[in-house]
C-alpha positions in Angstrom: 19.3 11.9 21.1 18.0 12.3 17.6 19.5 14.8 15.2 18.1 18.3 14.8 15.2 18.6 12.4 16.4 19.9 9.1 14.8 22.9 7.5 11.8 21.8 5.4 11.9 22.8 1.7 8.5 24.2 0.7 8.9 23.3 -2.9 9.8 19.7 -2.0 6.6 19.4 0.2 4.5 21.0 -2.6 5.5 18.5 -5.2 5.2 15.6 -2.8 1.7 16.6 -2.0 0.9 16.8 -5.7 2.4 13.4 -6.2 0.4 11.9 -3.4 -2.8 13.6 -4.8 -2.3 12.6 -8.4 -4.5 9.4 -8.2 -7.4 11.3 -6.5 -7.2 14.3 -8.8 -7.1 12.2 -11.9 -10.1 10.3 -10.7 -12.0 13.5 -9.8 -11.4 14.9 -13.2 -12.4 11.6 -14.9 -15.7 11.5 -12.9 -16.5 15.3 -13.3 -16.0 15.2 -17.1 -17.5 11.6 -17.4 -14.4 10.4 -19.3 -13.7 6.8 -20.4 -11.2 4.9 -22.4 -8.2 6.7 -23.9 -9.4 10.1 -22.6 -9.4 8.8 -19.1 -5.9 7.4 -19.6 -4.6 10.7 -20.9 -6.1 12.5 -17.9 -4.3 10.1 -15.5 -1.0 10.7 -17.4 -1.4 14.5 -17.0 -2.2 14.3 -13.3 0.9 12.2 -12.8 3.1 15.1 -14.1 4.3 16.0 -10.5 6.1 12.6 -10.7 8.5 14.0 -13.2 9.0 17.3 -11.3 10.1 15.3 -8.3 13.0 14.0 -10.3 14.4 17.6 -10.4 15.5 17.0 -6.8 18.7 15.3 -7.7 20.7 15.6 -4.4 19.9 12.7 -2.1 19.3 13.6 1.6 20.1 10.0 2.5 22.9 7.9 1.0 22.5 4.4 -0.3 23.0 1.4 1.9 23.1 -2.4 1.5 19.6 -2.8 3.1 18.1 -0.7 0.3 20.0 -2.1 -2.6 18.0 -5.4 -2.7 14.7 -3.5 -2.6 15.8 -1.3 -5.6 17.1 -4.4 -7.4 13.8 -6.3 -6.9 11.9 -3.2 -8.1 14.0 -3.1 -11.3 13.5 -6.8 -12.0 9.7 -6.3 -11.5 9.6 -3.4 -13.9 11.7 -5.3 -16.5 9.4 -8.4 -16.3 6.3 -6.1 -16.6 7.9 -4.4 -19.6 8.4 -7.9 -21.3 4.7 -8.5 -20.8 3.9 -5.2 -22.4 6.1 -6.0 -25.4 4.6 -9.5 -25.7 1.0 -8.2 -25.6 1.6 -5.1 -27.7 0.3 -6.6 -30.9 -2.1 -9.1 -29.3 -5.3 -9.7 -31.3 -7.3 -8.5 -28.3 -6.5 -4.9 -27.5 -7.0 -3.3 -24.1 -10.4 -1.9 -23.3 -9.0 1.6 -22.7 -7.4 2.7 -25.9 -5.5 -0.2 -27.5 -1.7 -0.7 -27.5 -0.8 3.0 -27.0 -2.8 3.0 -23.8 -0.9 -0.1 -22.7 2.5 1.6 -23.3 1.3 4.8 -21.5 0.2 2.8 -18.5 3.5 0.9 -18.3 5.5 4.2 -18.4 3.3 5.7 -15.7 3.7 2.5 -13.6 7.5 2.5 -13.9 7.9 6.1 -13.0 5.3 5.7 -10.2 7.3 3.0 -8.5 10.7 4.5 -9.1 9.5 7.8 -7.7 7.8 6.3 -4.6 10.8 4.1 -3.8 14.0 5.4 -5.3 13.4 9.1 -5.2 12.3 9.2 -1.6 15.9 9.3 -0.7 16.0 12.9 -1.9 13.4 14.0 0.7 13.8 14.1 4.5 11.3 12.2 6.7 10.1 15.5 8.1 9.2 16.7 4.6 7.4 13.5 3.9 5.5 13.8 7.2 4.4 17.3 6.3 3.3 16.3 2.8 1.3 13.3 4.2 -0.4 15.5 6.7 -1.5 18.0 4.0 -2.5 15.2 1.7 -4.7 13.7 4.4 -6.8 16.8 4.6 -7.0 17.4 0.9 -7.8 13.8 -0.1 -10.6 13.6 2.5 -12.1 16.7 0.9 -11.9 15.2 -2.6 -13.4 11.9 -1.3 -16.4 13.8 0.2 -16.8 15.8 -3.0 -16.9 12.6 -5.1 -19.4 11.0 -2.7 -21.8 13.8 -2.0 -21.4 15.7 -5.3 -21.7 12.8 -7.8 -23.7 10.1 -6.0 -26.9 10.9 -7.9 -25.2 10.3 -11.3 -22.8 7.5 -10.4 -23.1 4.2 -8.6 -20.1 4.2 -6.3 -18.1 1.2 -5.2 -18.4 1.7 -1.4 -15.3 -0.4 -0.7 -13.2 2.0 -2.8 -14.6 5.1 -1.1 -14.4 3.7 2.4 -10.8 2.4 2.0 -9.8 5.9 0.6 -11.4 7.6 3.7 -10.0 5.0 6.1 -6.5 5.5 4.7 -6.8 9.3 5.1 -8.0 8.8 8.6 -5.1 6.5 9.4 -2.6 9.0 8.0 -4.2 11.8 10.1 -4.0 9.7 13.2 -0.3 9.1 12.6 0.8 12.6 11.4 -1.1 15.0 13.8 -0.2 15.5 17.4 -3.5 17.0 18.8 -5.1 14.2 20.8 -8.7 15.1 20.0 -7.9 15.4 16.3 -6.2 12.0 16.4 -9.2 10.4 18.1 -11.4 11.9 15.4 -9.2 10.4 12.7 -9.4 7.0 14.3 -13.2 7.4 14.4 -13.2 8.3 10.7 -10.9 5.5 9.7 -13.0 2.8 11.5 -16.4 4.5 11.3 -16.7 5.2 7.6 -16.2 1.5 6.5 -18.7 0.5 9.2 -21.2 3.1 8.1 -20.9 2.2 4.4 -21.0 -1.5 5.2 -17.6 -2.2 3.7 -16.2 -5.3 5.4 -12.9 -5.4 3.5 -11.9 -1.8 4.4 -13.1 -2.2 8.0 -11.1 -5.5 8.5 -8.0 -4.1 6.8 -7.9 -0.9 8.7 -8.7 -2.7 12.0 -5.8 -5.1 11.3 -3.6 -2.1 10.8 -4.3 -0.7 14.2 -3.7 -4.2 15.7 -0.4 -4.5 14.0 1.0 -1.3 15.5 1.1 -2.6 19.2 2.3 -6.0 18.0 5.2 -4.4 16.1 6.1 -2.1 19.0 5.8 -4.6 21.9 7.9 -7.3 20.1 11.0 -5.2 19.4 13.2 -7.4 21.6 11.2 -10.6 21.0 11.1 -11.0 17.2 12.2 -14.6 17.3 9.3 -15.4 19.7 6.9 -13.5 17.5 8.0 -15.5 14.4 7.9 -18.8 16.4 4.4 -17.9 17.6 3.2 -17.2 14.1 4.5 -20.5 12.9 3.1 -22.5 15.8 -0.2 -20.6 15.5 -0.6 -21.7 11.8 -0.2 -25.4 12.7 -3.6 -25.7 14.5 -5.2 -23.5 11.9 -4.1 -25.9 9.2 -5.1 -29.0 11.1 -8.5 -27.7 12.1 -9.2 -25.4 9.2 -12.2 -27.6 8.0 -13.7 -27.8 11.4 -13.2 -24.1 12.1 -14.8 -23.2 8.7 -17.8 -25.4 9.4 -18.2 -24.0 12.9 -18.0 -20.5 11.5 -20.6 -21.2 8.9 -23.0 -22.8 11.4 -22.6 -19.8 13.7 -23.2 -17.4 10.8 -26.4 -19.2 9.8 -27.7 -19.2 13.4 -27.1 -15.4 13.5 -29.0 -14.6 10.3 -31.7 -12.0 11.0 -30.1 -10.8 14.2 -30.7 -7.1 15.1 -27.2 -6.8 16.5 -25.5 -4.1 14.4 -22.1 -5.9 14.4 -23.7 -9.2 13.2 -25.8 -7.3 10.7 -22.7 -5.5 9.4 -21.0 -8.8 8.5 -24.1 -10.8 7.3 -26.4 -8.1 5.8 -26.1 -9.6 2.3 -25.9 -13.3 3.2 -28.4 -16.2 3.0 -28.1 -19.7 4.4 -27.4 -21.1 0.9 -24.8 -18.4 0.1 -23.0 -19.1 3.4 -22.9 -22.8 2.6 -21.8 -22.3 -1.0 -19.5 -19.2 -1.1 -19.2 -17.2 2.1 -16.9 -14.6 0.6 -18.8 -14.3 -2.8 -15.5 -14.8 -4.5 -15.1 -18.5 -5.4 -16.6 -18.4 -8.9 -14.6 -15.3 -9.9 -11.3 -16.6 -8.4 -11.8 -19.9 -10.2 -12.4 -18.1 -13.5 -9.4 -15.8 -12.9 -7.1 -18.7 -12.1 -8.2 -20.4 -15.3 -7.3 -17.3 -17.4 -4.0 -16.9 -15.5 -3.0 -20.5 -16.2 -3.8 -20.1 -20.0 -1.1 -17.2 -20.2 1.2 -17.9 -17.2 4.4 -16.2 -18.4 3.3 -12.9 -19.8 -0.4 -12.6 -19.0 -3.0 -11.1 -21.2 -1.8 -7.5 -21.1 -2.3 -4.6 -18.7 -6.0 -3.5 -18.9 -7.2 -6.7 -20.6 -8.6 -8.5 -17.5 -12.1 -7.3 -17.9 -12.2 -8.5 -21.5 -11.4 -12.0 -20.6 -13.5 -12.2 -17.4 -16.6 -10.8 -19.0 -16.2 -7.3 -17.5 -16.2 -8.8 -14.0 -13.1 -8.3 -12.0 -11.6 -11.3 -10.2 -11.7 -9.4 -6.8 -8.2 -10.4 -5.9 -5.4 -7.9 -6.6 -2.7 -10.6 -6.7 -4.7 -12.7 -9.1 -5.6 -9.6 -11.3 -1.9 -8.8 -11.4 -0.9 -12.3 -12.5 -3.7 -12.4 -15.1 -2.5 -9.1 -16.7 1.3 -9.3 -16.6 2.0 -13.0 -15.9 3.0 -15.0 -12.9 6.8 -14.2 -12.9 6.2 -10.4 -12.9 3.5 -10.7 -10.3 5.8 -12.7 -8.0 8.5 -10.1 -8.4 6.1 -7.3 -7.3 4.9 -9.5 -4.3 8.5 -10.1 -3.3 9.1 -6.3 -3.4 6.2 -5.6 -1.0 7.0 -8.5 1.4 10.7 -7.6 1.5 9.9 -3.9 2.3 7.5 -5.1 5.0 10.3 -7.4 6.4 12.8 -4.5 6.4 10.3 -2.3 8.4 10.3 -4.9 11.1 14.1 -5.2 11.0 14.4 -1.4 11.4 12.2 -1.6 14.5 14.6 -4.2 15.9 18.0 -2.8 15.0 17.4 1.0 14.9 15.6 1.7 18.1 17.2 5.2 18.3 15.7 6.1 15.0 12.2 5.3 16.1 12.4 8.3 18.5 13.0 10.6 15.6 10.1 9.6 13.4 8.0 7.0 15.3 4.8 8.1 13.6 6.1 7.6 10.1 7.3 4.2 11.0 3.9 3.4 12.6 2.1 4.7 9.4 4.4 2.6 7.2 3.7 -0.6 9.1 -0.1 0.0 9.3 -0.5 1.1 5.7 1.4 -1.9 4.4 -0.7 -4.2 6.6 -4.0 -2.7 5.2 -2.7 -2.8 1.6 -1.6 -6.4 1.7 -4.8 -7.6 3.4 -7.3 -5.6 1.4 -5.7 -6.9 -1.8 -6.9 -10.4 -1.1 -10.7 -9.9 -1.5 -10.5 -6.8 -3.7 -8.9 -6.0 -7.1 -7.7 -2.5 -6.2 -4.7 -2.1 -3.9 -1.6 -4.0 -4.6 0.0 -3.1 -8.0 -2.3 -0.1 -8.6 -1.9 3.4 -9.9 -5.3 4.6 -8.7 -5.3 3.4 -5.0 -4.1 6.0 -2.5 -3.4 3.3 0.0 -0.7 1.8 -2.3 1.0 5.2 -2.8 0.9 6.1 0.9 2.3 2.7 1.9 5.1 2.9 -0.6 6.1 6.5 0.2 6.0 5.9 4.0 7.9 2.6 3.8 10.7 3.8 1.5 11.1 7.1 3.4 11.6 5.3 6.7 14.0 2.7 5.2 16.2 5.3 3.5 16.3 7.4 6.6 16.9 4.5 9.0 19.7 2.9 7.1 21.4 6.3 6.6 21.2 6.8 10.4 22.7 3.4 10.9 25.6 4.3 8.6 26.1 7.5 10.5 26.1 5.8 13.8 28.7 3.3 12.5 30.9 6.1 11.3 30.6 7.9 14.7 31.6 4.8 16.6 34.6 4.4 14.2 35.7 8.0 14.9 35.4 7.5 18.6 37.5 4.3 18.4 40.2 6.3 16.5 40.1 9.0 19.2 40.4 6.4 21.9 43.4 4.7 20.2 45.2 8.0 19.6 44.8 9.3 23.1 47.9 9.0 25.5 47.9 5.7 27.3 44.9 4.5 25.2 42.5 6.8 27.0 40.1 9.1 25.4 40.9 12.8 25.7 38.5 14.7 27.8 
């Protein structure tokens, strides 16, 4: 049986909610006051103040463990490499578009505290407090998103992918954190329906993959080796027949142009036959330009916030590529390793700590799904991975680190309990345990 639920600390939940809301609140103020450049950066720094208050909670709820040590070490390496990029580009001839070198330093400080708080400090909060905070955040962030969309649509041209991914993330959190069946069904409808209604393929595919990953993770608890073997074997025919599959997909897409089927229209509404042949994802030209810029400054990048200057104010539409362009390939690889390692540990927890899953299965489910959505949506979009302003990134990190800290703590407690029982057995008369 799982341990009794600890008493939730209202002040801990309050500051966690503020921390989770900080990207959305900063963006809301920025839009409402029509701020740009350095003023927008200062607003973001102010809205991230709850990050510093969270550090007042010094007593850890969960003790450190060998599983978490590599994750923290990788995070430290990534922060140090990013800091080296900031130092290298501090006096660069081309300053950032936001507010020059000072803005670059402020962004780095915010980034470092953001990740240290989302990963290291989650050991100071119980999983029950994190779940309560995520449930409250879900409702508040949906309200902010609707205010942004319906309140400022006449004066601002919104990026539908950004808005739909924000709402889809809130819907996914609501589905995982609330128990009422009808409410959970409504959250699923919101998470899948909003990207479909706003014609946002990236958000739709990412959140759909998240829902698909949950049963895969749950039903393969005792068959991880078979899952890995299946993935490896499955990639072989994809690599061998990639060209034929791509050609067949393009031919099918061209034959389906002009269809009145809503699903087909959703995926092909902005496509033409020439565009399907040349660049189906509308990304090749930007990725090629981004890769060229990245290879010109491979070690330290061009500086945080400088991507738009070098790409002609057009983002590369790939979060991993954007990260490598701004801070260099070594730092980018360190951040990627951090995310992939955390995702691997989530699967290891599902295998080794089945007892813990009964204590907080929804948080584990949320962590797996949010990490899936984040890593996939970062391929065709610039926002997501390595971002201060994407709620999906913050939710994924908080859920992942909270589950890991709690699970490895429970594993340590179980080991100590077995050790005590063995001592009791050995000290009993005749080697038998006292009744």
